N, C-alpha and C positions, 0 to 999 in steps of 0.2 A: 723782154727777150723775144726775138722773132724766130719762129721755128724754121723759116726758110734760110736762115743764116747758117744752119748746121746740117751736116750729113750724119749718117749713123755713127761713124767712127769718132767724129767730133763730139757727139753727144756722149759717147762712152768715156771720152777723156774729160768732158766737162763735169760729169757726175761720177761719183764713186759708188758702185753698186755691189756691195759685199754679198758673198754667199753665206747661207746659214751655217752656223757652226755650233758645237756643243754636243753633249751627250744626249742619248735618247731620253733619259730621265728628265733632263732639263727641258728638252723639247716638249715632252708630254706635260710637264708642270706649267710651261708657258701657256699651253692651250687650256689647261684646267683653270688657271688664274684668269685668262681672258674670258672664258665662258662664265666664270663667276661674276666678273665685272659687268658683262653684258646683261646677265640675269638680274643683278642688283639694279642696274640702270633702268631696265624695262619695268621691273616690278615696283621699284620705288616711285617712278613717275606715274605708273598706272594707279598706284594708291592715291597720289595727289589728284589725278584726273577724276577718279571715282568719288573722292571726298567732296571736291568742289561741285561736281555735277549732281550728286545725290542729296547732300544736306542743304536744306533751304536757307539756313543761317549763313551759309558761305556764298550765297548768290549776291555778291557785291561787285562793284566795278573793279576794285583792286584785285579781287580773286579771279575775275575773268582774265586779267593779264597774267596772273599766276598760272591759271589753267592753260593759256596759250603757250607760256614758256614750258610748262610740263609736257604739253603735246609735242612741241618741237624737240624737247629732250628725250621723250619716249621714242620718237622717230629716229633720232640720232642713235640711240641704243639699239634699235631694231634693224636699221638699214645701213648706218655708217660704221658703227663700231666693229661688227664682225669682219667685213672686208679689210678695214684699216688694220685691225689687230693681226689678221692672218697675213697681210702684206708685211707687217713689221716682223712677225715671227719667221716667215719664209724668206725675208729679204728679197722678195721678188713678187711682181704682180702676176698672178696665175689665172686670172679670170677672163682674159681676152679683151679685145678692143671694144666690142659692143658694150659690154658691161662697164668698161672703163668710162665710156661716154655717159652712161646712165648714172654711174656712181658719182662722177664729177658734177653732174647737174644736181643730183640730190644733195651732195655734200655742200656745194655752194649755196643752194637754196636754204637748207636748214641752218647753215652757219649764219647767213644774213638774217634769217627770221629770228634766231636767238639774239643776235645783236640788237635788232630793232625792238624785240620784246623787252629787253633790258632798258632800252631808251624810253619806251612807252611807260614802263614802271617808274622811271625817274620823273617823267612828265606828270604822271598821276600823283606821285607823292608830293611834288612841288605844288600842284594845284590844291591838293587836300590840305596842305599846311599853310600855304600863303593866303588862301581865301576859302576857309572851310564852309562858310554858309553858301557861297556861290557854288562850290563843288557839290554839296549835298543836293542843291536844287537843280543843277544843270547836268552833272555827270551821272548818267544812269547805266544800268547793266546793258540795256539795249544799245545805247550810243557807243559804249565801250566795245560791245560785240561787233558793231558795224565797222568801227575803226580797226579792230583786229583783223577782220576779214579783208578789208581794203589793203592793209599792210601785207598780209600773206599773198594777196593777188599781185600787188606791185612788185614784191620781192621775187615771186615766181616769174613774172614777165622780165624783170631785169636779168635774172639768172639765165633764162632762155636766150635773151638777146646777147649776153656775154658769150655764151657757147656758139650762137649762130654767127656772130661777126668775127670770131677768132678761129673758126674751123673746128674740126673734131679733135677730141683728145687723141693722143698718140701713144701707142704701146711700142717700146723699143725691144726688139727681139735679139739683137746682136749682143747687147749687154743683158744681164738678168732683167726680166720684164719689168717695166715701170709704167706708171700711169700719170701723165701730166698734161695740163693745158697751158700752152705758151701764149701770153697776151702780147698784142702789139703795144708799142710805146704809148699810143693814145689811150688805149683801153686800160693799160696799167695805171695811168693817172686817174682815169674815170673810176676804176674799181677801188683805188686807194681812197678817193674822196667819198664815194657812196658807201663803202662797206667798213671804213675805218675812221677817217677824220670827222665826217659829219655826225654819225651816231655817237662816237666817243666824246666829241665836244659837247653834245647835248647831255650825255651822262655826267661828265665831270662838272660842267657849269651848273646844272640843275641840282645835283647832289651837294655841291658846295653851298648853294642857296638853301637847300633843305636842312642841312645841319646848322646853318646860321639861324634859320627860323626856329628850329627845334631848341636851340640854346636859349633863344628869347622866350619860348614857351615854358621852358624849365624854370626860368627866372620868374615868369608870371605866376606859375603854379606855386612856387615857394612863397611868393608874396600873398597869394590867396590863402594859403595854409596858415598864415600868421594872423588872419582876421576872420571874424565870424561872417559867413556869407550866406546868402539865400540859396535855395535849392537849385535854381537855374544856373548859378555860378558853379555849384558842385558838379552839375551835369557837364558844364562846359569844361571844367577842370579834368573830369574823367575822360571826356572826349579828346582833349589835348594830350593827355597821357597815352591814350590808345594810339593816336596818330604818331606820336613820337616813338613809341615802341615799334610800330609798323615800319616807320622810316629807318629805325636802327637795324631791324632784322633784314629788311630789303637792302640796306646799305652794305651789310655783310655779304649778302648774296651778290651784289654788284661788284664788291671788292674782289671776291673769289673769282667771279667771272672775268674781271679784267686781268687778274694774275694768270689765268689760263689762256686768255685771248692774246695778250701782248707778245709773248714769244712767237706765236703763229704769224702775226703781222710783221714783226721785226725780221723774221726769216724771209718772208715774201719781199720785203724791201731790200734786204741785203743780197738776196739771191740774184737780183738784177745787176748787182755791182761787183760781187766777188763770187768765187766758186765755193759752193757748199756741198757737203756730202748728202747723199740720199737719206742716210740714217737720221740726220738732223731734221729733215722735213717730216719723216715718219714720227719722230719723237715729239715735235711740237704739235703735230696733228693729233696724236694720241692724247697729249696733255689737254688740248682744246676739247676733245671729245669727253675726257674724264670729268669736265665741268658738269656735264649732264648727269653724271653719277653722284656728284657732290651735292647738288641742289636738294634732293630729298633728305639728305643727312642734315642740312641746315634747317629745313622745316622741322624735322624730328627733334632737333636740339632746342629750338627756340620757340616753336609754336605748340603749346599744350593741346590746342584743338586738333592738330594733325595727329598727335599721339592717340587722342580719344577716337578719332576717325579710324585710324589703323586698327585699333582694338575692336571696334564695332564691325569693321569689314572682315577681319580675320575670324571673328567668332560668328560670322554670318548673320549678325543681328540686323544688318541693313535690309534683309529680306522680310523682316517683320512688318506688320501693318503700321503705317504712320512713322516708320523709322526715320524718314526724311525730316520729320519735325522735332527730332531729339535735340535737346539743348546741349550743344557741344562747346559753347563759348563761356560757360559759367565756370 
């Protein structure tokens, strides 16, 4: 949709911008619930960040990707969620044009970083399961860190280019204030490929392969359990079980992510074809942001080490001498 095709009145007709309604009690409750969601998102992801950074046992390539995802989720909770939730409650953008531009850049950047973090996790799990010996010898924490930094830099450059080549975000003042960036037809296609089709294809294809390989490993483990085997085979079996469990948990994380992601991109696709209400955009955006709140819950439910880390952090035992060497994986 090209912004030059519309004037102010056309934009008001194209979008339905409802005014806030409801009793003061409901209004206050909305803000209280929103504050709780933001607080849980920020604190939950901060616990993941502290855990991975502090405990030496968690300094693995896979956990570096988990750390990168937690950092992006933390920033979503701290920088994106508050304005988005206020915008949803007020049914109006109240922060002005300058912050609208900043918000749009941050939101686009963190959205793409989260998507590519998930794609990197899919690549990591595929490599770990398809060729575990090569993975252990070639994929290090240092290499993974370099890849993560490169991805963050490339995504930031792309988000800046998207904003630069499509002009500034626009705040409509005749209707209740709104904050949108309208892409040209060419950039709409480019953005669809880079932020949706390409990473989503990687995620779906590699995770399909991951679960096929995991199924084969499960069959191999059952066969090993039926025979007496040397110690090296027992270690291999235990390693295979650990990789399968990691793939399963991260598969759940990816599935939840996709459920929160798809409505957002379906809206973006349909909004260029049919007229959609502003509330719909706000709802799918909030759903996407809520994924950052759900991820720590997934870790808490499926990772015993994360629950142990949280206990050590809350009880302040991480400030004790050599606390970083505590065995949290047993």
